[in-house]
N, C-alpha and C positions, 0 to 999 in steps of 0.2 A: 506493500499499499503506501502511496504517496508521502512523503514527512514532510512537515512544514515548522514554519517558526512561531506560525500564533494560533493557538487550538484555545477556543470557544466555546464553550460545554455549558447547556442544559444543565437543571441542576435536580429536581426531582424527576424520578424515575431514569437519570443518564446517569448522575453521580449518586445519587441516595435514594432507598426504597423507601415511601412513605404512605403511608393507611390511616387516612381521617373522615369522621364521618358528622356531618350536621344535621344529618336530618332523624335521628335519635330523639324521639321526646323526651329521653330521659338525661340526654344533653343539656335539650331547652328549660327543661326545668331546672336542673340545675345552673344555669347561665340566671332567670330567672329569680332564684334563691337570691345571687352574687347581686342582681341589681339592687333586689329589695336591701340588702346591706347599705346603701346609699342615697334609700328612699324615693328609688323607682319601682312601683307596685304592676307587676305585669304578669298576666297568665302565660301560662308556656308558650301557649297556639300564638298569643296576643305578642308577643316577643318574640319569635320566629318570624311571624309576618309583615310587622313592622322591621326589623331587620332588612328582612329582605325586596320589603318595597322601596326605605333608607337605600338601598343597594343602588336598584334600579336607577332612582330621582337622580342620585350623584355621577352614576355612570352616563346619563345622559346630559347633565350639565355640564361637564368634564367634554366629553365627544362636543359638543357646539363651542365649547369654548377655546378647545386647541384646534378641531377640525381632525379629528381623525376617528377612525370608525374600530378602531381596538383601544378604546380608554381602559388605565387601570388606576383606580381610588385606592388614595389614602382610608383602609376602614377607619383609623382613629377618626375620622369624620364623622364615619355613621357610630362606633360607640359611644362617641361624646354627644349627638344628636338624642342617641336613645333616651340619652342620663337626662339630658337639657328639656327636650319633648313629650316627655313621658306623661302620659293623660292622668293618672292618678298616682301620688304621691303620698310621702306620711314624714312627719319631722323624726329624724336622726340623732344620735350623739356621735357619729361616727363625723368625723371633721376631712374632709377634703383638703389635702393645704397645695395642694395644686392640681391642673390638667393633667400636670405631664404625669405625676402618681397616679392618676385614676388610669390616664390612658396605659401605661406602663403596667398596671396590675390588670386591667380587664384583658386587656388583647392578650396577655400570655396566659391567663384562666380562660381563655375562650379557645387559646390552642391548647393546650397542654391536654382541656378536658374534651376535644375534638379531636385529637391524636392518641391513635390506636397504638402505631410501632413508626418507628425511624430507625434508618445505619443505613450507612456505606454500603456499597454490593461489593461482592467480596476482593474484586483486582481493580477499586478504584484507587486506593490509595497506592498500589503499587505501580499502577498506570501513569498516575502524576508525577507519583518520586519518579521514575524512568524520565519522565519529559524534562523534570527541571534537571538532572545529572545532563539531559540532552541541550540544555541551556534555551529549551522554547520557553516563549510566556503561553501565559496559563491565563484564560478570563471565564469569570463567567457571567451570563448572560440568560437571567431569568426571570419567568413569567410569575411573581410573587408579592408578597406583604412584605417590606423590608422589617418590620415588627415580629413576624412570626419565622421567618426566614433570617437574618443574621445568627440569633441564638441557635438554628436548627444545621447550623453552618459549623459553628463552634463543635455544636455537639455530636456532629458527624465524624471531625478529623479533617478535614478538608483544608478548613482556611487558612496553614499554611503556606498550601500549593498555589494560593491563588493572587495572582500580581494586584488583578483589582477584580470589584463586585459591581455587575450592572444590573439591581431589582428594579422591575418594571413599577412599581409603586415610585420608587424617585423620579423617575423619569416621564410618568403621567402615560405614558404610550407602552403598550405589550405586543410579544411579538404577535403576526409578523409585521406588524409596521413597520417599515425600512428605517423610518429615521432613529429608533430603539438601538439598532446594530449600529447605524452611521456613527449616531455621539460615540459609542466604542472606538468605532475605527478611526475615527477623524482625532479622539484626544490621542491617540498613540501612534497616529501616521499609517497605518496598517495595510501595508499592499496587499491588494486583494489574491494575485500569485500565492504570498506565503502564507494564506490565512483560510482556517476550516470551520464551521459550525458543526456540531455533534450533540444527536437531541434524539430522542425520540417518538417526536409530534411531527407527521409529516405538513401538517399545516403552517403552524410557528413556526417549529426549527428550520425544516429544510425549506419551507415558504419565504423565511425572511432570510436567507443563503441565497437560494434562487433571484431573489428581489435585488440582492446588495450584489451579484455578480460574485460572489465568492463558492466556493463548491462546499460539500455538504456531507456528513457521513448521518445514516439514519441505524441508530442501536435500536433492536426488536427488541426490547425489553418487554412488550407486551405479548411476544410470542404469535405474530401475525403467520397463516399459512402460504405457501409464495403466491395461492391464487389472491390473497388479500394484497399482499406485495404489490405484485406488478399490477392492480386497477391502484393502489394506493399512492404508490412512487413515480407521480408527473412526472418529475424533473430528472429518474434514472441515476437518482445517488446511490452507492455504494453503502450498501448494509451488512451490517455488523452483528453478533449475536452476543458479545459479552465487549466488552469495554479494553479489555486490553488487545484486542484484535487493531487497534489503529496504531501498535509498535510495529507491528512485521513488516 
């Protein structure tokens, strides 16, 4: 396989395996209890539905503001709105020292309660270690929420191998919006012919690589069969089944 100077990786499903579930009533019941600590009274269904509605509202606002079909909001805005715009409240002796403290607590609680498992794939660290030995540049380009993902980058043990981290919520755009990738490439003056995008999603990862004119390598972490790969691989990117194959 061709060797490159610059490797840009997706995070979830590419470097790390994660399982989350934000659909269970038990999750929303716990989150409703947390909001009640701060004086905001929601039933679990009301909290869930209000959260989803606010997410859509913020996405429409941002899409119109920056003119993109792929907006990435800051979920912190939604978490704060849920507190401040609650229809039913009660007085509480709990003092919120700052909005930042509240958001740090509520965001991490939300993520920890919804996260079932997380861990780097078996050959992730081996592959990143070898790339750094070869003096390659290693970047992360992830559709994610920074307030969730930065702690999970640390948890997964890959932080020390990354030259920079681009998270969509920090840039207001998500893959496959080409501006998101172009911002990274322009910051480091990456040459297209020296750069590759590795990811496990045809639309976002391979789509943005194609839109920006760089090579892409598809990691088949969802184990698509040959027929499915042929149907989905519109740009005919190389397909690998293990991250370590990029070293060969």
